[in-house]
C-alpha positions as CSV (number, residue, x, y, z in Angstrom):
1,M,101.8,88.5,125.8
2,K,102.6,90.1,129.1
3,Y,105.5,92.1,127.4
4,L,103.2,93.4,124.7
5,E,100.6,94.5,127.2
6,Q,103.2,96.2,129.4
7,N,104.5,98.1,126.4
8,Y,101.2,98.6,124.6
9,R,101.4,102.4,124.5
10,L,104.8,102.3,122.8
11,L,103.5,99.6,120.4
12,V,100.6,101.7,119.2
13,I,102.7,104.9,118.9
14,I,105.3,103.0,116.8
15,H,102.5,101.5,114.7
16,L,101.0,104.9,114.2
17,A,104.3,106.4,113.1
18,A,105.0,103.6,110.6
19,S,101.5,103.6,109.3
20,L,101.4,107.3,108.7
21,F,104.8,107.3,107.1
22,M,103.6,104.6,104.7
23,V,100.3,106.5,104.0
24,G,102.3,109.6,103.1
25,L,104.7,107.6,100.9
26,I,102.0,105.8,99.0
27,W,100.1,109.1,98.3
28,T,103.3,110.7,97.1
29,I,104.0,107.8,94.8
30,Q,100.4,107.8,93.5
31,Y,100.0,111.5,93.0
32,V,103.5,112.6,92.1
33,H,105.9,109.7,91.2
34,Y,104.0,107.2,89.2
35,P,102.4,109.8,86.8
36,L,105.9,111.0,86.0
37,F,106.9,107.6,84.7
38,A,105.3,108.6,81.4
39,Y,107.6,111.6,81.0
40,V,111.0,109.9,81.6
41,G,111.9,109.2,78.0
42,E,112.7,106.0,76.2
43,T,116.5,106.3,76.3
44,T,116.6,106.6,80.1
45,Y,113.5,104.7,81.2
46,V,115.1,101.3,81.9
47,S,117.7,102.7,84.2
48,F,115.2,105.0,85.8
49,Q,112.9,102.1,86.5
50,A,115.7,100.1,88.0
51,E,116.7,103.0,90.3
52,H,113.1,103.6,91.3
53,V,112.6,100.0,92.4
54,E,116.0,100.0,94.3
55,R,115.5,103.3,96.0
56,I,111.8,102.8,96.9
57,G,112.6,99.3,98.2
58,R,115.3,100.7,100.5
59,L,113.0,103.5,101.7
60,L,109.9,101.4,102.5
61,I,111.4,98.1,103.9
62,L,111.9,99.2,107.5
63,P,108.6,101.2,108.0
64,W,106.5,98.6,106.2
65,L,108.1,95.8,108.2
66,T,107.6,97.9,111.4
67,E,103.9,98.5,110.5
68,G,103.3,94.8,109.9
69,V,105.1,93.6,113.1
70,T,103.3,96.1,115.3
71,L,100.0,95.3,113.7
72,I,100.6,91.6,114.6
73,G,101.2,92.7,118.2
74,I,98.1,94.9,118.3
75,F,96.1,92.1,116.7
76,A,97.4,89.6,119.3
77,I,96.5,92.0,122.2
78,A,93.1,92.6,120.8
79,F,92.1,89.0,120.2
80,I,94.2,87.1,122.9
81,G,95.0,89.8,125.4
82,K,93.1,92.4,127.4
83,R,92.3,95.0,124.7
84,K,89.1,93.4,123.4
85,E,87.7,96.8,122.4
86,L,90.3,97.0,119.6
87,R,89.1,93.9,117.8
88,V,87.2,95.7,115.1
89,L,89.9,98.2,114.4
90,A,92.6,95.6,114.4
91,A,90.6,93.4,112.1
92,I,89.9,96.2,109.6
93,N,93.6,97.2,109.8
94,A,94.6,93.6,109.1
95,V,92.2,93.3,106.1
96,A,93.4,96.5,104.6
97,M,97.1,95.5,105.1
98,A,96.2,92.1,103.5
99,I,94.8,93.9,100.5
100,V,98.0,96.0,100.2
101,L,100.2,92.8,100.4
102,V,98.1,90.9,97.8
103,L,98.0,93.8,95.4
104,S,101.7,94.5,95.9
105,G,102.7,90.9,95.3
106,F,100.4,89.9,92.5
107,W,100.0,93.1,90.6
108,S,102.5,95.9,91.5
109,A,105.7,93.9,91.6
110,P,104.9,92.1,88.3
111,A,104.1,95.4,86.7
112,H,107.4,96.8,87.8
113,A,109.1,93.7,86.4
114,K,107.5,94.3,83.1
115,L,108.4,98.0,83.1
116,A,112.0,97.0,83.8
117,D,112.2,96.2,80.1
118,G,111.0,99.6,79.0
119,F,108.0,101.8,79.4
120,D,104.6,100.3,78.3
121,E,101.6,102.6,78.6
122,S,99.1,99.7,79.3
123,V,101.3,98.3,82.1
124,H,101.8,101.8,83.5
125,Q,98.0,102.4,83.5
126,Q,97.5,99.0,85.3
127,L,100.1,100.0,87.8
128,M,98.4,103.3,88.4
129,T,95.0,101.7,88.8
130,V,96.2,99.0,91.2
131,N,98.2,101.5,93.2
132,L,95.2,103.7,93.7
133,I,93.5,100.8,95.4
134,R,96.6,100.2,97.5
135,T,96.6,103.9,98.3
136,F,93.1,103.7,99.6
137,A,93.8,100.5,101.5
138,W,96.9,102.1,103.1
139,T,94.8,105.1,104.0
140,V,92.4,102.8,105.9
141,C,95.5,101.4,107.7
142,G,96.5,104.9,108.7
143,I,93.0,105.8,109.9
144,C,92.8,102.6,111.9
145,A,96.2,103.4,113.5
146,V,95.0,106.9,114.5
147,L,91.8,105.4,116.0
148,I,93.7,102.7,117.9
149,V,95.8,105.4,119.5
150,L,92.8,107.5,120.4
151,S,91.0,104.4,121.7
152,T,94.0,103.6,123.8
153,W,94.3,107.1,125.3
154,S,90.5,107.2,125.9
155,R,90.5,103.8,127.7
156,D,93.6,104.6,129.7
157,R,92.2,108.0,130.8
158,T,88.9,106.4,131.8
159,T,90.8,103.7,133.8
160,Q,92.9,106.3,135.5
161,Q,89.8,108.4,136.5
162,N,88.1,105.3,137.9
163,T,91.0,104.4,140.2
């Protein structure tokens, strides 16, 4: 815990960067990429879907893992350590991330598995709907990350002024 608290500023900045990267990625997927699935064409769709899953997986694994690990650190500091003022933000962030994880595991990944056999309009619509919820949940994660950084700077500035 001491290590986390000593490196808290770095932790929240890394968390912010990873969260905002993921927010940008999910909005791009929701607004640009997923709608284009319907226009790929039957003859190339299966290979397109396989490439999509492979490339997106490689792109998101490190920032998503970083976001999760740093959130665990922030959560620990908020509930076990000395940053009790962050409990609400850490809890909201954790709930939003849990929503993302559950939707990804139980709806998005199975939808991509079904689409691997070929385009299906109803599966595509389900994917778009579920991803919109994930997009909003990830946006909440990004907002929480910004507020955690602002809260950290504000508290640190107040502490410095009082010393």
